[in-house]
N, C-alpha and C positions, 0 to 999 in steps of 0.2 A: 462591564456593559456588553462587550463583544461576546463573552462567554454566555451571558444570559440569553441573548437573541439566538446565537448559533446552537445552543443546547436545545432550544425549542424546534429549530429547523431540523436538527439531526434526529431528534426523537420522532418527529412527525414523518420524516422521509423513511426512516427505518421501520416505523410502525406500519406504514402503508405498503412499502415495497420490500425492503430487506436491508440487511447490514451492508451488502455489497454496493448499494446505491448511496451510501453515506459520503458526501463530498467533503471529507475532513481536510484534505490538502487544499482545496479551493478556499474553504473558510479560514484556514490558518494563514494562507498567503494574503487574503484580503485583510485579516487582522494585522499582519505585519506591515502591510502597505499603509493602512490607516494610522497605526501606532507610530511608525517611523515618520510619517508626515507630520503628526502632532509634535513629536520630539524635535523635528527639524524647525518647526515654527518657534519653539521655545529655546532653541539653541542647544539642546541636549544631544550633541553629536559625538561625544567622546566615547571611550570604551565602556564607561558606565551606562551611557544611553543605549549603546548596542546591546549590552547584557540585559538591560531592562526591557527593551523591545522584544528580545528573544524570549524572555521570561513570560511576557504577555502572550506571545505566540504559543508557547508551550502550554500555558494554562488553558487557552482556547482550544488547542488541539486535543488535550487530554479530556477536557470537559465535554467536547463534542463527541469524542470517541466513547467515553464512558456512558454518555446519555444514549447514544445509538445502541451500544451493546446492552444496556439495561432495558431499553425498549424492546429489543429483540428477545431478551431472556424472559421478560414479563409476558410478552405475547405468546411465546412458546409454552411457558409455564401455565398460562391460562388455558391454552388448548389441551394441555395434558392433565388439567385438573389440580394443579398444585395450589396450596393455600398461600395467602399473602405473607404469613409469618415465615414459612419455610423459604419462600422466595427471597425475603429480605435477609435472612440468615445466609443463604447461598450467595447473594450479591455481595455482602460484606466480606465473606470468606474469599470470594473470587477477586475482589478489588485488592485486598491485602496480599493475597498470594501472587497475583499477576504483577503488582507493583514491585514486590520483592525480587521475583525472578527476572523480570524485564530489566531492572536496574543492574542486577548481577550479570545478565547476558550482555548488556551494552558495555559495561566496564570490562568484561572479559574480551569482547571483540576489539575494544580500543587497545587493550594491553597486548593482544596477540598480533594484530595487524596495523591498527591505527586508521582513523577515518580519513577518507580522501585518497587512500592507496589503491593499487590495482585490485587487491583482494577485497577491499571494502570501499567502493567509490562513493557511496551515499549520495546519489544524484539529487534527491529531494532536499537533503540538508544543505548541499551546495547551492541549490536554487534559493533557499531561504536566506543563506548568507549573502548572496548577491543582492537580494531585495533589500535587506537591512542596510548593508554598506552602500548600496547605490543611492538609496533615498537619503540617508543621513549625511553622506558626503556630496549630495546633489550631483551625482554622476551617473544616475540611472538613464540608460538610453530610452528616453520617452518615445522616440519615433518608433522603436521596435515594439514598445508596449502598446502604442496606438495601432500598429499593424496587427498585433495579436488580438486586440479588441475587435478590429474590423473582421478578422478571420473568424472569431467566435460568433459575431453577429451573422456572418454568412452561413456558418454551420447551423445556427439556430433557425435561420430562414429555410434551410433545406431539411429541417427536422433531424439534424445530426447532433447528438449530445456534445456540447462544446468541451466539457470537462474531460471526458475520456480521450477526446481528440487532442487536447492540450497535453495530457499526460503522455500520450503516445509520441508527441513531438519532442518533449524534453528528456524523456527516459532514453538510455542507451539502446541501440538496436539489439544488442545481445540480450537485454532484459525484456524487451517488448516482443521479440520474435515468437517466443512460445505462446504469448497471449494471442497474437495474430493467427498463429497456426491453430490454436484451440477454437478461435472464433470461426475459422473456415471449416474445421471439422464439425462443429455444432451446426453450422448452416447446411452442410452436406447431409448430415444425418437427419435433420428436421425435414429437409426437402424430400428425402427418400422414405419418410414415414408415411404410412397409409392412412393415419388418423391423428387427430390432435392428442388423443390419449397416448398413442405410441410415441409421438414426438416428445411429450412431456416425460414419459418414462425414460426414454433415452437421454434426455437432457438431465434428469435427476441423477442417473447413473454416471454421466460424465462429470457432473458437479462433485459427486462423492469421490470419484476416482481422482479428480484434480485436487480436491481438498486434501486427500491423503498425500499426494505428491508435494504440495506446498508445505504441509505440516512436517512430513518426513525430511524434506530438504532443510527446513529450519532447524530441526533437531540434529541432523547430521552436521550442519554448519557449526552449530554451537559445540558439538562434540569435537570436531576437527580443531576449532579455535582453542578449546581447552587443552587438547594434546599439544598444539603449537605453543601455547603459553607455558606449559610445563617443560617441554623439551627445549624451548627457545627458538624453534623453527618448525615449519609445517611438516607433518609426517610424510615420509616418502611413499610414493605410489599414488598420491592424490594430485590432481591438476592435469596438465596436458604435456608436461615436459617429456614424460616417458614415451609418448607417441612420436616425438620428433616432428619431421616435416609432414607426416601423415595425420597430425592431430586434427586439422579441419575435416578430413575425410572420415576419420573415426568418429568424431563428434556428430557428423551428419548421419552416419549409419545408425548410431545409437539413438539419436533423436527420431529418426524415421521408424525404428523398431518400437520406440515408446509411443509414437502416434498411432501405429498400427495396433499395439496392445490396447490403447485407449479406445480405438474404434471397435475392436472385437468385444471389449468389456461392455460397451454401450449396446451392442447388438445381442447380448446374451438374454435368454428368456427368464433366467432366475430373478 
């Protein structure tokens, strides 16, 4: 039932705006809260109940994600003039391929580092674990939940999107700092643009550049995890141990150079 309704929401949002606006995390957490609450009423609070609640959350998350991705693909295919038959074939191949490699990547990361470790903190998974255990064990700090609801209402009153705000609150600072820096850079470049067309062109270049960074970081992370799994430990030269006490300064310099490179890439005329 949750998947049915959230698939509709996901498809419509992505179709109107884009895949980056798909609130998958919010829909998953809402499903976990509702499912765990129902299980609590029926007394299904053992490990089997926790696994069942997590399964429901996984189904909702995957269904919403696939629905949004499919909506984005079909919209793009329509704009490019692709036929429905070819799009259906592409979607089937894409689902099977992504399901296979995502499962392999998750298993590889778990074997190499383990979830919840310093190398793989998995903050969203930790949040969902807290939600399930808190509701089923009747130990969820409802006062904090109520405070969060009030903060979300205040954000909406001031026209601030509450979901990105909440994501920025629970994600680690190290994870969200690049997002904040990218937002500041985008705001700066758009304000310095002489026209809406120039601002849009700069924004698109920044999105392409950032997408490459995200994709490259993911591929490199999987590669390092594969080497760590084969060797039994992380390959030498990666990480921050080699820099010693100067590691924060080195990281700041590299990050600053990357931001400057992104800025220059957005300002190019090509």
